N, C-alpha and C positions, 0 to 999 in steps of 0.2 A: 510518362502524369508524376506530381508529385503532388500529395496533401501534407498538408501543413495541420497535424496533431499537435494539442497544446499538451506540456507535458503538466499534464495533472490530472491526479486520480477527479476521476467523474461523480459525482453526488450521485445522483441520481441511478448511475450502474449499480455502487454499492453496495445505494437501500434494497434496492431489487433484487439483487446477489444477496445480501448479507444481515438486512436489518439493520439494528441498533450496532450490531457489531460493528458493520460498514457504516457510518455514521460518523462512528466510536473513531477510525482507522482512518478519517477523509480529516476531520478536524483533528487530526494527532498529525497529520500528514504536513496540512497547512499551519499549524505552528511552526517546523519544523525547520533550520534554517538552511541556508541553500547548498550547507558540502553535504547534510544529511540528508535533503531530498531525493541530490545528482546519488547519491550510495541507497538509496530504496525507494528505488523507481515504481514509478506509478505500478507497473506490471508486475514490481516487486512485490509492494504494498496489498500486491492483490493475491499470490503464491501466498503471502503470509497470514491473510484476512483465510485465506481456503486451510491453509493447514488449521490455524488455530478452530477453524469452525469443525473440524473433523477430526477436531482434538490432537491431533498433533503436537509440539515443542517446535516454537515460532524459532527459537534457538539453533537447528537445522534448515535452514532458512534467512538467516543473515546474511550480514558481506560480508568475507572475511576472517568469520567472528568480531566484528564487531560491535557493540554497543551502544544503543542508538537512546 
């Protein structure tokens, strides 16, 4: 069984989990070019926001050292 899952972060999920920071992350992601969206998947975005919310440095969660 295959389930089609949209390739985009879910605003409701990010708001409920991270509040304003989650909303800002989704808005940022939505404004990015396709290449950046491919490099920063919705799951990677979730990891990055979780890291920042926990006081970590998002640079350690980046994709192969790229800056977005």
